[in-house]
C-alpha positions in Angstrom: 76.2 96.1 77.9 76.7 96.8 74.2 79.4 99.2 73.1 80.5 100.9 69.8 82.6 98.7 67.6 85.3 100.0 65.3 84.3 99.6 61.7 86.8 101.5 59.5 90.4 100.2 59.4 93.2 102.6 58.4 96.6 101.5 56.9 99.5 103.8 57.0 103.3 103.6 57.3 103.4 99.8 57.7 100.9 99.8 60.6 97.2 99.1 60.7 95.1 101.2 63.2 91.6 100.4 64.2 89.8 103.6 64.1 88.3 104.8 67.4 90.9 103.2 69.6 94.8 103.3 69.7 95.1 99.7 68.8 97.8 99.3 66.2 99.5 96.3 64.6 102.1 95.7 61.9 101.2 95.1 58.3 104.1 92.7 57.5 103.2 92.4 53.8 103.1 96.1 53.0 106.3 97.1 51.1 108.7 98.9 53.4 109.8 102.3 51.9 113.2 102.0 50.5 114.5 105.2 52.2 113.4 103.8 55.6 115.1 100.5 54.9 118.3 102.3 53.9 118.2 104.5 57.1 117.7 101.5 59.4 120.5 99.6 57.6 122.9 102.4 58.1 121.9 103.1 61.8 121.2 99.6 63.1 122.7 97.3 60.5 119.5 95.4 59.8 119.4 92.4 57.4 118.0 93.5 54.0 118.5 90.2 52.2 115.2 88.8 53.4 111.5 88.8 52.8 109.6 92.1 53.1 107.9 90.7 56.2 111.3 90.5 57.9 112.1 94.0 56.9 108.9 95.3 58.6 109.6 93.1 61.5 113.1 94.4 62.1 112.0 98.0 61.7 109.0 97.7 64.0 111.1 95.9 66.6 113.7 98.6 66.7 111.0 101.3 66.9 109.6 99.4 69.8 112.9 99.3 71.7 114.9 102.3 70.3 117.1 103.1 73.3 118.7 99.7 73.8 122.5 99.8 73.7 122.7 96.0 73.5 123.6 94.6 70.1 124.1 91.1 68.8 126.6 89.4 66.5 124.8 89.0 63.2 127.4 86.9 61.3 128.6 83.3 61.8 131.8 84.4 63.5 133.4 87.7 64.4 136.6 88.9 66.0 137.0 91.2 68.9 140.2 93.3 68.5 142.2 95.1 71.1 142.3 98.4 69.2 140.3 100.0 66.3 143.1 99.2 63.8 141.9 95.6 63.9 145.3 93.9 64.3 145.4 92.0 67.6 142.5 89.6 68.2 141.3 89.4 71.8 138.3 87.0 71.4 136.4 85.1 68.8 132.7 85.9 68.9 130.0 83.5 67.7 126.7 84.3 66.1 124.0 85.7 68.4 126.6 86.7 71.0 125.4 89.7 72.9 127.6 92.8 73.2 127.1 96.3 74.7 128.0 99.3 72.6 130.3 101.7 74.3 131.2 104.0 71.4 131.8 104.0 67.6 134.6 105.2 65.4 134.1 105.0 61.7 133.5 101.4 60.7 134.5 100.0 64.1 132.6 99.9 67.4 134.0 99.5 70.9 131.9 96.9 72.8 131.9 95.2 76.2 131.5 91.4 76.2 130.7 89.1 79.1 132.6 85.8 79.2 131.8 83.0 81.6 134.6 80.9 83.1 134.0 77.6 84.9 136.4 76.4 87.5 136.5 73.1 89.5 135.1 73.6 93.0 137.4 70.9 94.4 140.8 71.9 92.7 140.2 75.4 91.2 143.9 76.1 90.7 145.0 72.7 89.3 142.2 71.5 87.1 141.4 72.8 83.7 139.3 75.9 83.4 136.6 76.2 80.7 135.4 79.4 79.1 132.3 80.2 77.0 130.3 83.1 75.8 127.1 81.4 77.0 126.4 80.6 80.6 124.1 77.8 79.5 127.0 75.9 78.1 128.0 74.8 81.6 124.5 73.6 82.6 124.8 70.3 84.5 128.4 69.9 83.4 130.9 68.5 85.9 134.7 68.9 86.0 136.3 66.8 83.2 139.1 65.7 85.6 137.3 64.9 88.9 133.6 65.0 88.2 133.2 67.8 90.8 130.7 70.6 90.3 131.8 73.8 88.5 131.8 77.3 89.8 130.9 79.8 87.1 132.4 83.3 87.2 131.7 86.2 84.9 134.5 88.2 83.4 134.1 91.3 81.3 136.2 92.0 78.2 136.3 95.2 76.1 137.4 95.5 72.5 136.7 96.6 69.0 134.5 94.9 66.4 133.4 95.7 62.9 130.0 97.4 62.9 128.9 95.3 59.9 129.3 92.2 62.1 126.8 93.2 64.7 123.2 94.4 64.6 120.7 96.1 67.0 118.0 93.6 66.1 118.2 91.1 69.0 115.7 88.4 68.0 117.5 85.2 67.2 116.1 83.9 63.8 117.2 82.8 60.4 114.9 85.2 58.5 112.3 84.4 55.9 114.0 84.2 52.4 112.8 86.4 49.6 111.9 83.2 47.8 112.1 79.6 48.9 114.5 77.8 46.6 116.6 74.7 46.7 120.4 74.8 46.3 121.5 74.5 42.7 123.1 71.1 43.2 119.7 69.6 44.1 117.7 71.2 41.3 119.1 69.0 38.6 118.7 65.8 40.7 115.0 66.2 41.5 112.0 66.1 39.4 109.6 69.1 39.4 107.2 67.3 41.7 110.0 66.4 44.1 111.3 69.9 44.1 107.8 71.2 45.0 107.7 68.7 47.9 111.1 69.8 49.1 110.3 73.4 48.9 107.0 72.8 50.8 109.1 71.2 53.5 111.0 74.5 53.8 107.9 76.8 53.6 105.3 76.1 56.3 102.6 77.9 54.3 103.2 75.9 51.2 103.4 72.7 53.2 100.0 73.3 54.9 98.4 73.9 51.5 100.0 71.0 49.7 99.8 68.3 52.4 96.8 69.5 54.6 94.7 71.3 52.0 94.6 74.3 54.3 95.4 77.8 53.2 96.8 79.9 56.0 95.5 83.4 56.6 98.1 86.1 56.1 98.7 86.6 59.8 99.0 82.8 60.4 101.3 82.6 57.4 103.8 85.2 58.7 103.9 83.8 62.2 104.3 80.2 61.0 107.1 81.1 58.7 108.9 83.1 61.4 111.9 81.1 62.8 112.4 83.2 65.9 113.8 81.2 68.8 111.5 83.0 71.3 108.1 83.9 69.8 104.8 85.0 71.4 101.4 85.3 69.8 99.1 87.9 71.3 96.0 87.4 69.2 92.3 88.2 69.8 89.6 85.5 70.1 88.6 83.5 67.0 91.8 84.6 65.2 92.9 81.0 64.7 96.0 80.9 66.9 95.4 77.4 68.2 94.6 75.9 64.8 97.4 77.7 63.1 99.8 76.5 65.8 98.7 72.9 65.3 99.7 73.1 61.7 103.0 74.6 62.6 103.6 71.8 65.2 102.9 69.1 62.6 105.2 70.8 60.1 108.0 70.9 62.8 107.8 67.2 63.8 107.4 65.8 60.3 110.1 67.8 58.6 112.9 68.4 61.1 115.3 65.9 62.6 118.2 66.4 65.0 121.6 64.8 65.0 122.5 62.5 67.8 126.2 62.0 66.8 127.5 58.8 65.3 126.8 55.2 66.1 129.4 52.4 66.6 129.8 52.0 62.9 130.5 55.7 62.3 127.2 56.4 60.7 125.5 59.7 61.8 122.3 59.1 63.8 119.3 61.3 63.6 116.2 61.5 65.8 112.7 63.0 65.5 111.7 66.2 67.2 110.5 66.4 70.8 107.7 68.8 71.3 106.2 69.8 74.7 102.9 71.5 75.0 101.9 73.3 78.2 98.5 74.8 79.1 96.7 75.6 82.4 93.6 73.9 81.1 93.1 70.2 80.2 90.4 71.2 77.8 92.9 73.3 75.9 95.4 70.4 75.7 92.6 68.2 74.3 91.6 70.8 71.8 95.2 71.0 70.4 95.4 67.3 70.1 92.0 67.1 68.5 93.2 69.7 65.9 96.3 67.5 65.3 94.1 64.5 64.7 91.8 66.4 62.4 94.7 67.7 60.3 96.4 64.3 60.1 93.1 62.8 58.9 93.2 65.1 55.9 96.1 63.3 54.4 96.3 59.4 54.6 100.1 59.5 53.9 100.6 61.7 57.0 98.1 59.7 59.1 100.1 56.5 58.7 103.1 58.3 60.2 101.3 58.5 63.5 102.3 55.5 65.5 100.0 56.0 68.5 98.2 58.6 70.6 97.6 57.9 74.3 95.7 60.2 76.6 96.7 58.9 80.0 98.5 59.8 82.2 99.0 62.7 79.8 98.5 63.2 76.1 101.3 61.8 74.0 101.4 61.4 70.2 104.3 59.4 68.7 105.4 59.2 65.0 107.3 56.7 63.0 110.2 59.1 62.5 110.8 59.1 66.3 109.1 62.5 66.9 106.9 62.9 70.0 104.4 65.5 71.0 103.5 65.6 74.7 100.9 67.7 76.4 100.9 68.7 80.1 98.7 70.9 82.3 100.4 73.2 84.7 99.3 76.0 87.0 96.7 76.3 89.7 94.0 74.3 87.9 96.3 71.3 87.4 96.9 71.3 91.2 100.4 69.9 90.5 102.2 73.2 89.7 105.1 72.2 87.4 105.9 68.8 89.0 104.6 66.8 86.0 106.9 68.6 83.6 110.1 68.1 85.6 112.5 65.8 83.9 111.1 66.4 80.4 113.2 67.5 77.5 112.2 69.2 74.3 113.4 70.8 71.1 110.3 72.9 71.0 108.2 74.2 74.0 104.8 75.6 73.2 102.8 77.2 76.0 99.1 78.0 75.2 97.0 80.5 77.2 100.3 81.3 78.9 98.9 84.3 80.7 97.0 81.9 83.0 100.1 80.0 84.0 101.9 81.3 87.1 105.4 82.8 86.5 106.9 80.4 89.0 105.5 77.4 87.1 106.9 78.7 83.9 110.3 79.1 85.4 110.2 75.6 86.9 109.0 74.0 83.8 110.6 75.8 80.9 113.9 77.3 82.0 115.6 74.0 82.8 114.7 72.7 79.3 116.0 75.8 77.6 119.2 75.7 79.6 119.8 72.1 78.9 119.3 72.3 75.1 120.8 75.5 73.6 118.9 74.9 70.3 115.5 74.6 72.1 112.7 76.9 70.8 110.1 78.6 72.9 106.7 79.5 71.5 103.8 80.9 73.5 100.4 82.3 72.8 97.6 83.8 74.8 94.8 86.3 74.9 96.0 88.8 77.6 94.2 88.9 80.9 95.9 92.1 82.1 98.5 90.5 84.4 101.8 92.2 84.5 103.8 89.0 84.6 105.7 86.7 82.2 103.5 87.1 79.1 103.3 90.9 79.5 107.0 91.2 79.9 107.7 89.1 76.9 105.3 91.2 74.8 106.2 94.6 76.0 109.7 94.5 77.7 111.8 91.9 76.0 113.8 93.0 72.9 114.9 89.4 72.5 111.4 88.1 71.9 109.4 88.4 68.7 105.8 89.4 69.5 103.1 88.9 66.8 100.1 91.0 67.8 96.8 90.8 65.9 93.4 91.8 67.1 90.3 89.9 65.9 89.7 92.6 63.3 92.3 90.8 61.2 89.6 88.2 60.2 87.9 88.4 56.9 84.5 87.7 58.6 84.9 90.3 61.3 81.8 92.1 60.2 79.8 88.9 60.8 81.4 88.3 64.2 81.1 91.8 65.6 77.3 91.8 65.0 76.9 88.9 67.5 78.9 90.6 70.4 77.2 92.0 73.4 79.7 92.7 76.1 81.3 95.4 78.2 84.0 97.6 76.6 86.7 96.2 78.9 85.9 92.6 78.0 85.8 93.5 74.3 89.2 95.2 74.4 90.6 92.3 76.3 89.1 89.4 74.4 88.9 90.7 70.8 91.4 93.5 70.7 93.9 91.5 72.8 94.8 94.7 74.6 96.6 94.8 78.0 93.9 96.6 79.9 93.7 96.7 83.7 94.1 93.4 85.5 90.9 91.4 85.4 91.2 90.6 89.0 93.1 93.7 90.0 91.8 95.5 93.0 93.3 98.9 92.3 92.9 100.0 88.7 96.0 101.6 87.2 94.1 104.8 86.1 93.1 105.5 89.7 96.6 104.7 91.0 98.1 107.0 88.4 95.7 109.8 89.3 96.7 109.5 93.0 100.4 110.0 92.3 101.8 113.4 92.9 105.3 114.9 92.3 106.4 115.2 95.9 108.6 113.2 98.2 108.3 112.3 101.9 109.5 115.3 104.0 109.0 117.9 101.2 108.4 121.4 102.6 107.1 123.0 99.5 104.2 121.0 97.8 101.9 122.9 95.6 98.3 121.6 95.7 95.3 123.6 94.3 97.4 126.8 94.1 98.4 126.4 97.8 101.7 125.5 99.3 101.8 122.6 101.8 104.6 121.7 104.1 104.3 118.0 104.4 107.3 117.6 106.7 105.2 118.4 109.7 101.5 118.4 110.7 99.3 120.7 108.7 96.9 122.7 111.0 93.4 121.4 110.7 94.4 118.0 109.3 93.6 114.7 111.0 96.5 112.2 111.0 96.3 108.4 111.2 99.0 105.7 111.4 98.7 102.2 110.0 101.1 99.4 111.0 101.4 96.0 109.3 103.7 93.5 111.1 105.4 90.8 109.1 108.2 88.4 110.1 109.6 88.2 106.6 109.2 91.6 104.9 109.6 93.6 108.1 107.2 96.1 109.6 105.5 98.6 107.3 104.4 101.9 108.9 102.3 104.4 106.9 101.3 107.9 108.1 98.4 109.7 106.4 96.9 113.1 106.8 93.2 113.9 106.0 92.2 117.5 105.2 88.9 119.1 105.8 87.4 117.8 102.5 88.2 114.2 103.2 91.3 114.1 100.9 94.1 111.9 102.3 97.8 112.4 101.7 100.5 109.8 102.5 103.1 111.9 104.3 105.5 109.2 105.5 106.2 105.5 104.9 108.8 103.5 106.8 110.0 99.9 106.6 111.6 98.5 109.7 113.7 95.5 108.5 113.3 92.2 110.3 117.0 92.0 111.4 118.2 93.0 114.8 115.2 93.0 117.1 112.8 94.3 114.4 109.7 94.4 116.7 111.4 96.5 119.4 112.7 98.9 116.7 109.3 99.0 115.1 107.7 100.0 118.5 110.3 102.7 119.0 109.6 104.0 115.5 105.8 104.1 116.1 106.5 106.2 119.3 108.7 108.5 117.3 106.2 109.0 114.5 103.5 109.6 117.1 105.5 112.3 118.7 106.2 113.8 115.2 102.7 113.7 113.7 100.4 113.6 116.8 97.9 111.2 115.0 94.4 110.7 116.4 94.4 107.0 115.4 97.0 104.2 115.4 95.6 101.1 113.7 97.8 98.0 113.7 97.5 94.6 112.3 96.5 92.2 115.1 97.7 89.1 113.3 101.4 89.3 114.2 101.3 92.2 116.6 99.4 91.0 119.7 102.5 91.0 121.9 103.8 94.3 120.5 100.4 95.9 121.1 100.4 94.9 124.7 104.0 96.0 125.1 103.1 99.4 123.6 100.0 99.7 125.9 102.2 98.9 128.9 104.7 101.5 127.9 101.9 104.1 127.4 100.5 103.3 130.9 103.9 103.7 132.4 104.2 107.1 130.7 100.8 108.1 132.1 102.1 107.4 135.6 105.5 109.0 135.2 105.0 111.7 132.6 101.2 112.2 132.1 101.7 115.2 129.7 104.2 113.4 127.4 103.0 112.2 123.9 103.7 108.6 124.9 101.0 108.7 127.6 98.3 109.1 124.9 99.2 106.2 122.7 97.1 103.7 124.6 94.0 105.8 123.9 94.7 105.8 120.2 95.9 102.3 119.6 93.5 99.9 117.9 94.2 96.2 117.0 92.5 95.4 113.7 92.1 91.6 113.1 91.9 90.8 109.4 90.6 87.3 110.0 87.6 88.3 112.1 84.6 90.6 111.7 84.6 94.4 112.3 81.6 96.0 114.0 80.2 99.2 112.6 77.0 101.2 112.7 74.6 101.1 109.7 74.5 104.8 108.7 70.9 104.3 107.4 69.3 102.7 110.4 71.8 103.2 113.2 71.7 99.5 113.9 75.0 97.8 114.7 76.3 95.4 112.1 79.3 93.2 111.4 81.3 92.6 108.2 84.4 90.6 107.3 87.3 92.8 108.3 89.6 92.3 105.3 87.0 93.1 102.6 85.7 96.0 104.6 89.2 97.4 104.9 90.1 96.9 101.2 86.8 98.2 99.8 87.0 101.4 101.8 90.5 102.0 100.4 89.3 101.3 96.8 86.5 103.8 97.1 89.0 106.4 98.3 91.1 105.9 95.2 88.1 105.8 92.8 86.7 109.0 94.2 90.0 110.8 93.6 90.6 111.6 97.3 93.8 109.7 97.6 97.3 111.1 97.0 100.8 109.6 97.5 104.3 110.5 96.2 105.2 109.1 92.8 108.6 108.5 94.1 107.3 105.7 96.4 107.7 103.0 93.8 107.1 100.3 96.5 103.6 101.5 97.1 102.9 102.0 93.4 104.0 98.5 92.6 102.2 96.9 95.5 99.0 98.6 94.6 99.1 97.3 91.0 100.3 93.9 92.4 97.2 93.6 94.7 94.6 91.2 93.2 91.4 89.4 94.1 92.8 85.9 94.1 89.4 84.1 94.4 86.1 84.0 96.2 85.3 81.8 99.1 82.3 79.5 99.1 80.5 82.0 101.3 81.1 84.7 98.7 83.9 86.6 100.4 86.8 87.8 98.3 90.2 86.6 99.0 93.1 88.9 98.2 96.6 88.0 97.1 99.5 89.1 94.9 100.4 88.7 91.3 104.1 88.5 92.2 105.1 87.5 95.8 108.4 89.2 95.4 106.7 92.6 95.1 104.6 92.1 98.3 101.6 93.8 99.7 102.4 94.9 103.3 102.7 98.6 102.6 99.3 98.5 101.0 97.9 96.8 104.1 99.5 99.5 106.3 98.0 102.2 104.2 94.5 100.5 104.3 94.8 100.3 108.1 95.4 104.0 108.3 92.5 104.7 106.0 89.9 102.5 107.7 90.5 104.5 110.9 88.9 107.5 109.4 85.8 105.5 108.4 85.4 103.8 111.8 86.2 106.8 113.9 85.1 109.9 112.0 82.2 108.9 109.8 78.6 107.8 110.4 79.9 104.2 110.4 81.6 104.8 113.7 80.5 102.5 116.6 80.3 105.3 119.0 78.3 107.6 116.8 74.9 108.6 118.3 71.6 106.8 117.7 69.2 108.0 115.1 67.5 110.8 117.0 69.2 113.6 115.0 69.9 112.6 111.4 72.3 114.2 108.9 72.9 113.7 105.3 76.5 112.8 104.7 78.5 111.8 101.7 80.7 109.7 104.1 84.4 109.0 104.0 85.7 108.6 100.5 83.5 111.3 99.0 84.1 114.9 98.1 83.0 116.3 101.4 80.6 116.4 104.2 77.1 117.9 104.1 75.3 118.3 107.4 71.6 118.9 107.4 69.9 118.3 110.8 66.3 116.9 110.5 64.3 115.9 113.4 62.2 112.7 113.2 58.7 112.3 114.5 55.6 114.4 113.9 57.5 117.4 112.6 59.3 115.6 109.7 56.5 116.1 107.2 56.0 119.8 108.1 59.7 120.5 107.8 60.0 118.7 104.5 57.0 120.6 103.1 58.7 123.9 104.2 61.9 122.9 102.5 60.3 122.0 99.2 59.1 124.9 96.9 55.6 124.8 95.4 54.9 124.8 91.7 52.3 126.9 89.8 49.5 124.5 90.9 50.4 124.9 94.6 51.9 121.4 94.8 55.3 120.6 96.2 57.9 120.2 93.5 61.5 119.1 93.5 64.1 120.5 91.1 61.8 121.9 88.5 58.2 122.6 87.8 56.0 119.7 86.9 57.7 117.1 89.1 55.3 116.9 92.0 56.0 115.1 95.3 52.9 113.0 96.3 53.1 111.5 99.8 51.8 108.0 100.6 48.8 108.1 102.9 50.6 105.5 105.0 53.3 108.0 105.7 51.3 109.9 108.4 50.4 106.5 109.9 54.1 105.7 110.1 54.7 108.9 112.0 52.1 108.1 114.6 53.2 104.5 114.8 56.8 105.5 115.3 55.7 107.8 118.2 53.8 104.9 119.8 56.7 102.6 119.2 59.1 105.0 120.9 56.7 105.4 123.8 56.4 101.6 124.3 60.2 101.3 124.5 60.4 98.7 121.7 62.8 100.9 119.7 65.1 101.3 122.7 65.3 97.5 123.2 66.2 97.1 119.6 69.8 98.3 120.1 71.0 99.2 123.6 74.4 100.1 122.2 72.7 103.0 120.4 72.3 104.8 123.8 76.0 104.9 124.4 77.4 108.4 124.8 79.7 109.2 121.8 83.2 109.7 122.8 85.1 112.8 121.8 86.2 113.1 118.2 88.9 115.1 116.4 86.3 116.7 114.2 84.3 118.1 117.1 81.0 117.5 115.3 80.9 113.8 114.8 77.6 113.6 116.6 76.0 115.6 113.8 77.0 113.2 111.0 73.9 111.1 110.5 72.3 109.9 107.2 69.1 111.3 105.7 65.6 110.1 105.3 64.7 107.3 102.8 61.8 107.7 100.4 58.2 107.2 101.5 57.7 103.7 100.3 60.8 102.5 102.1 59.6 104.0 105.3 56.2 102.3 104.9 57.6 98.9 104.5 60.2 99.5 107.2 57.4 100.5 109.6 55.6 97.2 108.8 58.8 95.3 109.6 59.4 97.2 112.8 55.8 96.6 114.0 56.1 92.9 113.2 59.5 92.6 115.0 58.3 94.6 118.0 55.3 92.3 118.4 57.5 89.3 118.2 59.8 90.7 120.9 56.8 91.3 123.2 55.9 87.6 122.9 59.4 86.5 123.7 59.4 88.4 127.0 57.3 85.7 128.5 58.6 82.5 130.0 60.6 80.7 127.3 59.3 77.3 126.3 61.4 74.3 127.0 61.8 71.2 124.9 61.3 67.8 126.4 64.4 65.8 126.5 64.1 62.5 124.7 
């Protein structure tokens, strides 16, 4: 489906906005207003001795995270004083040390600093203690006296520091200079050509132009020049992030060396850079290395520096200066999680399409590397897929990470590209605008979840809804209540109570988690009995997966109550208790034909819940953050070979068991109160119903048989020509001649008993319902053409059934 694209681009106040949608990104090259720079310098102590791109970067970062009280040491070394008079020194602080602002007085600020102390596990009182401002300093470090492991404790120290020594800008970087220059002592020793080569080694943009004959686009230039330790690129498709990163990687490995100390002769030893590339797709790894090969081929002097490039068991490119670039796949598609990356070390880790890599794999693969090497750099890039995981948090919630965001409109040839696009709006926003829209595989869309949240709490007695006051601490007269129960041996038992009003709107009125400790199942059963006594629900749907024993135990308790106290609430639980097995099929009645059908239980349950949210008939308290987070955490993990969806979680720590309990409570309404109910009557009296999950019920009884046509004609007004019309004049209803034949054939079919043999379960007497009129909820008549072809199918099937009534044929055994 085509959609309107955004043509005009507006530039204002250092930001570029694509007209027609609130997509805004920073224009790093637009001069920052001097008054704004002065204000941010005074309030946040930003660095002003840098390139204009860095000024805009600092300002935009502080506008993005304005309320953070965490600051960072901005100078090489700073002192923490005991009092604001700056006399007694408490600690010496290093650059990039994090501090928390407590208060300020003049030029001094009182801060709180965390210090980490490592003690020997074997002899904590006798062996030497170590202290550091960085917890990573003790990574894999044993006791210097006995080689035992160290125990790390955190101590907090408060003191005063000069405000000029700290900054609110928390990104660790060296800033882009106003102009790349060599120190004066080298300028007289080098020729002009040598100076240009040396400057190119400092400036990634100049290096790419001089040695690769490639001119970086402005958005590539600013991101490649940035020296941030943690950097993420959120760019739209075709914006050149992979190719630009390949140039940056080559510049890194060919121009940077790391000290390895001194050798036996006292000479300092240097080594080449170690680069680790991660991606969930092997094709993406191969594309990056193909880009590296193509760039090296553009300069024979650089090409000879490549020693070798092997592709198995993983991609590895080695250089004559000792530098190595390795590429590994990780994530679900690699089928090895992060096992192939374990044991690797790197000075630079680059993760491409990182939004496809599971968070657990990132932690297993990257965190050990960054902890082992304090100087290690982390770069990542991806087109967002809507997941609220690692990449989203780095882009939107981490003040320590520099995010470069550019939609595809940054390209010079965008006008040519956009004319070739034909896609949905959501796909366009995700792929080309690089926007974090709803999760691609998310089951519950955020806009519907947000619409379902109301400002009430469980047990509130005064809830205003549609100018009416509801007391949700007890049953509301006329409402139908349902309880859903999800058993789990790890997360405990989740119990959700819902109430459905006369219009089909459902409110979550109570949610309880019974922890797994101390006889969880017995306590859960007791809680269900308590909630039943409190709310008097008509349905109790429980998960049959882990609850078979509990279900039988509750049934036995209910039977005992029937024998001893038949009028007590406990005596009625057995009649309301239903075990719902997610792994099997659920039986329901087709509302159109009345024929019994079966469907996979889990998709049936989830889709029913999704429709309730999408139709705006679901409400729960905004204070229930557990339910909120689990709804957004619920995803469609994959699809089976038979086409059935399989559901999962984005983050297993958030869980999904309260959502399952809610869905169990909701599916009870559909299977018990609507025309999908198994015990609803056969299609002798038909009603038009919007069904559960709609705005209400509309009951219109229409008899089938020879009076259908007459009643329809009576209900349809005539136009000026005397013909039946629907809605307005001129739209005539012409009935198929086969329609009357269908009526007569149906009468004959009913007389022969063929229709009765079609579904014996349709003759069951419907059991009582809380609505009192469930027998009237039947669907309406299809159009004439559908009835004609249905009649043909019925006649064909009826004849076949008559033939099968004879003696069945037998096959000869061979």
